[in-house]
N, C-alpha and C positions, 0 to 999 in steps of 0.2 A: 465369510465376507462381511456378512455385516457390524458381526458381532467387534470383526480384528477394525475396521473403520469408525463404530461407533467411538474404541478405545482411541487413535485415531483421533480423531477431531474434536475428545473432549483432552487429549493430554495437549494437542498443540494451543486450543485458547488458551487451556492454562499455561503454559511456555508464554504466551503471546502479553498475556497479562499481566503475568508475575513481570515482564522486561516491560513494558510500559509503567507501570507503578513502580520499579525497584527506578530505573531512569527519571522517570519523574521527582520521583520524592529525592533524589541523587540533588537534580537542578533545583528542586527548594533548599538544601541545604548547601550547597555550591549558590547559590546568590545569597541566602542568608548570612553568609560565614564572610561575604566577601563583601556587604554590604552594596552588591549591584544594582539594584532599580525594585518597582514595587510585584508583589506575585501575581496582580492581575494580568500585568505585562506579560512575565514567566509564562503563565497559564495558555493565556493565548496565541501567542509561540511557540508555544509547545504541540498546541492542536493544529496548527499552520502547517506543519510536513507532513510534508503527501505519503511519508512512510505513512507517520500515527496514525493519520486516516485510512491509511489503506490496512493496518493491521487490526485497527477497530473495526475495521467492517471484517474482518478475517474472524474474528471472533463471532459476529454477529452470524457470518457463513456458517461456519464450524459447531458451534451452539444449537441453531436453528435445522444443521444440519440431522447433529444429532437427533432431535425429534422425529422430522424423516425418517430415520429409520429403523427406529422405538419402532414409529407404527405402521414399520415396510412400506413405507410411501414411494412412488416414484417422487421425482421434482417436478413439482408445477411451473405452468407456460412462466409464468412471469419469477418461480423461487427459481429456475434453471440461468432465464438470462443473469439474475442478481450474481450467480457463481458465476456466469462466464465471465462479468464485470471484474469483481474481486480477482477473479484469479488472471484477469490481460493487469490489472492492481498491482498485482504483488511479484508478478513474473519482472515487468516494467521497473519495481522498487531494487529487486536482484538485478536486475541488467544495470538500471542508473548506479546505484553504488556501485558494487565492483568491478564499475567501467571507467564511474568518473568520480568518483567521493572515496573508495577507501582510501586512500593515500591522503586525504584534506587533512592536516595540523588542526586540532581543537585543544583548547586552554586544559593543561593538569588537571585532570580531577573532574570534569565535566561529565564526562561519556562513561557510561562500564562496559569496559568491552564486551563482557557476554549480552549487556541487552543488544550491542550492536548486531553481534552474530544472530542472536536471538529471532532479529526485528528484520534483517534485511539478507539472511541467507536460510536460517531454520524454520519461520514461518515459511517466504515464500516456496520451501521446496517443499514443505507438507501438504500445502494448499497447492501444488500441478500434481504433485501426486493421485491427493483425495480428488482432482479435477477429475486425471486419468484412468482410476480404475475403480473408485468409489459406487457403490452400488445407485441406481437409482435416474442416471447421468440422462436427460434425456436430447430429440434431437430440436437445433434450433437452425433458427431461421435469420439467411445473412442479414435483414437488415436487422436484427440486433444489433448489431456495432452501431448503430446508430445511438440506443442507446449505453455501448458500452463506453465510448467516447466523450457523454458526456458531462460525468465529474470530473475530469481531468480538467476539460475545458473549463468549467466556471473553477476549479480550484487555480488554473493559469489566471485567469482575467481577476479573481480574489485579490492574489501573489502580486500582481503588475499593477495594480493601485492600491495595495496595502504598504507595496514598499516602501516608494517613498515618502507614504506621513509617518510609515512604522520606525519608532525611536530606536536602535539598538543599543542599549542596554549594557548591554556587554562587552561591545569595544568603545563604547559612550561616542554614535556616531549616531545622525538625524536620519539615515535610510537603513529597514530590516527588509532582509530577502532567507526564505529556509535555503537556498542552495546558496554558492558563488557564482557557476555561472548564470545567476539568474539576475546577475547585482552586477549592471551596464558600466558599475566604474572600476569596476573588475577589467573589463578589457578595453585597449584602445577602439575597438569599434563600437563599444558602447552598447545602443539599444538593436545594434546589427547583429551582436553577438549572441546576443539573446536572444532576438527572433529565430538565427537557425538553430540555439539547443533546442526554443520551444518547439518550432518547427519539427525539428529530429526526434524531439520524445514523444510530440503525437505521430507522428509515420509510427514508432515503432510501436505505441500504443494501439494504433488503427493494424500494424501488422501481427500484432501478438493475437488480438482479439479477433482481426479473420482466424489464425489458425488455430487459435481455441473451439471457434465455430466450425471451421470444418472438420476438428476431432470426432466433432457428435454427428456428423454429416457422412462419417464413412461406413463403407457398408454392415463392418463390424460394429457399429455405432452401442446395438443392443445388448454388449458385452458389458458387464457378465448379468443383467438382467434387464427384463424389457423395457423399452422406455415408454411414458406414461401415452395411454392415447388422448 
């Protein structure tokens, strides 16, 4: 079982890194060919997407998790909460993309199709499988939910502060938001609509986080290996 998940974690990390690098390189090439804007703006925008941030954290989770498996260690208390947080973020990435963003049109040539699937579908599913079945998962306390929601809250605040002052070089507009539903200009209700989506996503993250913690607290949570004492 450990050997299987060492392979899964290494392959998952490699696939996500490949997707991030390929998409970033494609973005740089697209911006350069169309003389869109400075590379610094592209780089900051790229890493302002919740999807990208979640996937970067997933790479960390996979690689450190490989070390735990090789050393035959169960998750430590803090690492268990970190893994739970990453699982929640990637699950929400999967849900939001496939319900709100899959049909959103982007400029031709800007998105590498296979990277979209890796970052929004393959990566999240691997993280979920890893959480449910990989050896070493430990029982978490309910208070861990507060740690899980910290990063999404900080990201949302950062996004809403930066959005009105960040220039959208791609569309030549004075504001930039990573997702259409966060831009108040895209809805007649403006910030009321944005607030609805923020609250909705927060509720989803909280619900997913609670479900992830619940999994560790089930009577059979000690399978396939005993949790750390």
